[in-house]
TIZA-575941 format. One record per residue (C-alpha): y negated, z, x negated; residue number from 1. Coordinates in Angstrom, 2 decimals. Example, Ala and Ser with C-alpha at 12.3 -4.5 7.8 and 13.67 -1.06 7.14 Angstrom:
BEGIN
> 4.50	7.80	-12.30	1;
> 1.06	7.14	-13.67	2;
//
This chain:
BEGIN
> -85.71	64.74	-122.09	1;
> -85.15	67.83	-119.57	2;
> -87.22	70.20	-118.14	3;
> -85.59	73.18	-120.30	4;
> -86.60	70.66	-123.33	5;
> -90.42	71.41	-122.49	6;
> -91.20	74.62	-124.01	7;
> -89.04	74.15	-127.29	8;
> -90.74	70.28	-127.87	9;
> -94.38	72.19	-126.86	10;
> -93.42	74.61	-129.82	11;
> -92.29	72.22	-132.28	12;
> -95.53	70.20	-131.63	13;
> -97.80	73.27	-131.95	14;
> -96.11	73.65	-135.55	15;
> -96.60	70.50	-136.79	16;
> -99.67	68.96	-135.47	17;
> -102.47	71.98	-136.26	18;
> -105.72	71.65	-136.78	19;
> -105.70	72.74	-140.43	20;
> -103.20	69.45	-140.91	21;
> -105.46	67.48	-138.47	22;
> -108.57	69.00	-138.08	23;
> -109.94	65.18	-136.54	24;
> -106.82	64.63	-134.31	25;
> -108.15	62.27	-131.22	26;
> -105.76	63.59	-129.17	27;
> -105.28	67.33	-129.27	28;
> -101.67	68.56	-128.87	29;
> -101.40	71.20	-126.19	30;
> -99.24	71.75	-122.94	31;
> -100.10	69.52	-121.42	32;
> -99.46	66.61	-123.50	33;
> -95.37	67.38	-123.15	34;
> -95.75	68.19	-119.42	35;
> -98.43	65.37	-118.61	36;
> -96.04	62.96	-119.81	37;
> -93.03	64.08	-119.11	38;
> -94.08	63.82	-115.35	39;
> -95.33	60.50	-115.84	40;
> -93.10	58.88	-118.21	41;
> -89.80	61.00	-118.79	42;
> -87.70	57.60	-119.64	43;
> -89.94	57.66	-122.96	44;
> -89.74	61.31	-123.56	45;
> -86.69	61.68	-125.83	46;
> -85.38	64.39	-127.69	47;
> -82.67	64.83	-130.70	48;
> -80.29	66.93	-130.97	49;
> -78.16	68.50	-134.01	50;
> -75.67	71.32	-132.81	51;
> -77.73	72.22	-129.80	52;
> -80.96	72.68	-131.48	53;
> -84.08	70.56	-131.12	54;
> -83.89	68.22	-134.11	55;
> -87.28	66.14	-133.22	56;
> -88.72	64.17	-130.13	57;
> -90.99	60.80	-129.20	58;
> -93.38	60.81	-126.58	59;
> -94.30	57.44	-125.15	60;
> -95.86	55.44	-122.78	61;
> -96.48	51.90	-121.26	62;
> -99.42	50.25	-120.67	63;
> -100.25	47.08	-118.87	64;
> -103.05	44.67	-119.62	65;
> -103.29	40.97	-118.25	66;
> -100.53	39.51	-119.29	67;
> -99.23	42.11	-121.82	68;
> -97.45	44.86	-121.60	69;
> -97.66	47.28	-124.33	70;
> -95.36	50.58	-125.88	71;
> -97.26	53.09	-127.08	72;
> -95.50	56.14	-129.59	73;
> -98.29	58.60	-128.68	74;
> -96.54	61.39	-130.30	75;
> -93.50	61.45	-132.83	76;
> -92.14	64.83	-134.34	77;
> -89.38	66.22	-136.21	78;
> -88.49	69.69	-137.04	79;
> -88.66	70.19	-140.94	80;
> -85.25	71.06	-141.50	81;
> -84.25	67.79	-139.78	82;
> -86.59	65.54	-142.03	83;
> -85.07	62.56	-143.74	84;
> -81.60	62.61	-142.06	85;
> -82.63	59.89	-139.53	86;
> -83.95	61.71	-136.58	87;
> -86.92	59.90	-136.43	88;
> -85.07	56.32	-137.11	89;
> -82.86	56.85	-134.01	90;
> -85.29	58.50	-131.43	91;
> -87.93	55.30	-132.38	92;
> -84.58	52.48	-131.88	93;
> -83.86	54.76	-128.68	94;
> -87.54	54.28	-127.46	95;
> -88.43	50.53	-128.67	96;
> -84.64	49.50	-126.34	97;
> -85.53	51.58	-123.72	98;
> -89.37	49.57	-123.69	99;
> -87.19	46.40	-124.28	100;
> -85.22	47.14	-121.32	101;
> -88.30	47.61	-119.58	102;
> -90.24	44.30	-120.35	103;
> -92.58	45.91	-123.14	104;
> -93.92	42.80	-125.34	105;
> -95.45	44.79	-128.17	106;
> -95.39	48.21	-129.86	107;
> -98.33	50.33	-131.29	108;
> -98.16	53.23	-132.76	109;
> -101.11	55.28	-135.04	110;
> -100.67	58.06	-137.43	111;
> -103.92	59.01	-139.71	112;
> -104.13	56.59	-142.78	113;
> -104.04	60.00	-144.95	114;
> -99.96	60.46	-143.59	115;
> -98.43	58.19	-146.06	116;
> -95.28	59.16	-145.07	117;
> -95.83	58.39	-141.62	118;
> -97.40	54.89	-142.03	119;
> -94.53	53.80	-144.58	120;
> -92.13	54.85	-141.85	121;
> -93.80	52.99	-139.15	122;
> -94.10	49.59	-141.61	123;
> -90.26	50.41	-142.43	124;
> -89.29	50.31	-138.70	125;
> -91.20	46.94	-138.45	126;
> -94.58	47.95	-137.08	127;
> -97.59	45.70	-139.26	128;
> -100.84	44.91	-139.30	129;
> -102.42	48.02	-140.33	130;
> -105.96	48.61	-139.16	131;
> -107.91	51.89	-140.00	132;
> -109.85	52.79	-137.09	133;
> -112.79	55.36	-137.82	134;
> -112.97	58.69	-135.56	135;
> -116.21	60.57	-136.04	136;
> -116.89	63.77	-134.36	137;
> -120.04	66.29	-134.54	138;
> -119.71	70.05	-134.49	139;
> -122.20	70.70	-131.28	140;
> -122.29	74.22	-131.76	141;
> -124.32	73.15	-134.73	142;
> -126.54	71.12	-132.15	143;
> -130.13	72.60	-131.35	144;
> -129.56	71.73	-127.48	145;
> -126.32	74.13	-127.74	146;
> -128.48	76.91	-129.19	147;
> -130.71	76.99	-126.52	148;
> -128.53	76.28	-123.85	149;
> -126.08	79.32	-125.63	150;
> -129.61	81.63	-125.32	151;
> -130.76	80.67	-122.18	152;
> -127.01	81.48	-120.50	153;
> -127.21	84.57	-122.89	154;
> -130.81	85.47	-121.33	155;
> -129.57	84.41	-117.72	156;
> -126.75	87.22	-117.75	157;
> -128.94	90.07	-118.85	158;
> -131.33	89.35	-116.87	159;
> -128.95	89.32	-113.20	160;
> -127.19	92.51	-115.61	161;
> -130.17	94.72	-115.68	162;
> -131.37	93.84	-111.88	163;
> -131.42	96.91	-110.15	164;
> -130.83	96.55	-106.15	165;
> -133.67	97.57	-104.18	166;
> -133.53	100.34	-101.65	167;
> -134.55	99.83	-98.49	168;
> -136.46	103.02	-96.48	169;
//
């Protein structure tokens, strides 16, 4: 990935990782995902192009814990026009190569269990030991404290907005 790829990668991810498809995605897709990983782990940020057009990307990182070094695939996205053409295979293979060269001993990838095609893809690539991880969410705008805080802030703003300055005689 080069600096010129940041915007196209962001926009492709924006079209793939939508809140409609993944309303409870524990990582949110935003420009900082791309920029942050490009700044910290550029060697694990790869793109695939076909005839100069962005076909897909993979963003990864390394996690070091005690005696183990883990490689982690954080994001993998392929443009719908290039799916089922080996793009994801090549991206994952190249990332694994780089991580092996850098001493990684164990690879991690996660996906929504309902994303059957991704689960099958990672299984085919050799990932196993699948575990379901439960993420729970709460809409704080429905919490009673949230309502009281919003009302307080609204009243405070109204009070300060209606205050007339004193005139000194």
